[in-house]
C-alpha positions in Angstrom: 135.5 -30.9 131.8 133.1 -28.1 130.7 132.1 -25.4 133.2 128.4 -26.5 132.9 129.3 -30.0 134.0 131.4 -28.7 136.9 128.6 -26.4 138.0 126.0 -29.1 137.8 128.2 -31.6 139.7 129.5 -29.0 142.2 126.6 -29.2 144.7 126.9 -33.0 144.9 130.7 -32.8 145.2 130.7 -30.1 147.7 128.1 -31.9 149.9 130.2 -35.1 149.8 133.4 -33.2 150.5 132.1 -30.9 153.3 130.1 -33.5 155.2 132.7 -36.3 154.8 129.9 -38.7 153.8 131.1 -42.1 153.1 129.1 -45.0 151.7 129.3 -48.6 152.7 129.3 -50.2 149.3 128.4 -53.6 150.7 124.9 -52.4 151.8 121.9 -51.9 149.5 121.8 -48.1 150.0 125.6 -47.8 149.3 125.1 -49.8 146.1 122.2 -47.6 145.1 124.3 -44.4 145.6 127.2 -45.9 143.6 124.8 -46.8 140.8 123.1 -43.3 140.8 126.5 -41.5 140.8 127.8 -43.8 138.0 124.6 -43.1 136.0 125.0 -39.3 136.4 128.6 -39.5 135.4 127.8 -41.5 132.3 124.9 -39.1 131.4 127.2 -36.0 131.8 129.9 -37.7 129.6 127.3 -38.5 126.9 126.2 -34.8 126.9 129.8 -33.7 126.5 130.4 -36.2 123.6 127.2 -34.9 121.9 128.3 -31.2 122.3 131.8 -32.0 120.9 130.4 -33.9 117.9 127.9 -31.1 117.1 130.7 -28.5 117.5 133.0 -30.4 115.1 130.1 -30.7 112.6 129.3 -27.0 112.8 133.0 -26.1 112.3 133.3 -28.4 109.2 130.1 -26.8 107.8 131.7 -23.4 108.2 134.7 -24.7 106.3 137.2 -24.9 109.1 140.1 -27.2 108.4 140.8 -29.4 111.4 144.2 -30.9 112.4 147.7 -29.8 111.7 148.3 -27.9 108.5 150.9 -29.1 106.1 154.4 -28.0 107.1 153.4 -27.6 110.8 154.7 -30.9 112.0 158.2 -30.9 113.5 159.2 -33.6 111.1 158.2 -31.6 108.1 161.2 -29.3 108.7 163.5 -32.2 108.2 161.7 -33.7 105.2 164.2 -32.4 102.6 167.1 -33.8 104.4 165.3 -37.2 104.8 164.5 -37.3 101.1 168.0 -36.5 100.1 169.5 -39.2 102.4 166.9 -41.7 101.1 167.9 -40.8 97.5 171.6 -41.4 98.5 170.6 -44.9 99.5 170.7 -44.8 103.3 168.4 -47.1 105.2 165.5 -45.8 107.2 167.2 -46.5 110.5 170.4 -44.7 109.5 168.4 -41.7 108.2 166.5 -41.6 111.5 169.7 -41.7 113.6 171.3 -39.0 111.5 168.3 -36.7 111.5 166.9 -37.4 114.9 163.7 -39.1 113.9 162.2 -42.5 114.4 162.3 -45.1 111.6 158.5 -44.9 111.3 158.6 -41.2 110.9 161.2 -41.5 108.2 159.1 -44.0 106.4 156.0 -41.8 106.7 157.9 -38.8 105.3 159.2 -40.8 102.3 155.7 -42.3 101.7 154.1 -38.8 101.9 156.7 -36.8 99.9 158.2 -39.2 97.4 156.5 -39.4 94.0 154.1 -42.2 93.6 155.6 -45.3 92.1 153.9 -47.0 89.2 151.5 -49.8 90.2 153.0 -53.3 90.1 151.6 -55.7 87.6 150.1 -58.8 89.0 151.9 -61.9 87.6 150.7 -65.4 87.7 153.0 -68.2 88.9 153.2 -69.9 85.5 154.7 -66.9 83.7 157.0 -66.2 86.7 158.3 -69.8 86.5 158.8 -69.6 82.7 160.8 -66.3 83.0 162.9 -67.8 85.8 163.6 -70.9 83.7 164.7 -68.7 80.8 167.0 -66.6 83.0 168.8 -69.5 84.6 171.4 -71.2 82.5 171.3 -75.0 82.3 174.2 -76.9 83.8 
C-alpha cells in the first residue's frame, strides 16, 4: 500500500481504532457505513491501479526492460545439464529428478533452448491410409 493511501486512510483508521467504534451492520446506519467504507477502499484501489499502469507505461517508454533477464532464473543455471540429459534420451521426469527440477520446468527449458523443429506437414487421411496399406504386407 502506498504511503499516500495510508496517510489518507489513517485518520479514519485511527478514529475507529482509538474510539473502539463498532457498527451494527443490521441497522440502516451500519449498512451505510459499510457501503461508504467499501466505496472508499475501492476508490483507493483504483487509484493505485492507475498509478501502477502509468508507471509501467512510463518505464517502457524510457526503454526499461521488465521481468527477469535471460540467465537470471535459477533453472537457467541447469539448462546445459537438462539439454545434455534430454539428448541422451532420458524422460522429462527422470531429468527433473536427477537435476532437481519439476517436469514442467524441464519441458520449458527444452522448449526454450532446443532448436526449433521443422513444421509438420498436414496430411489428409486418404494419403495416410494409402501409405499405411503400402507399408503393411498382405497375409
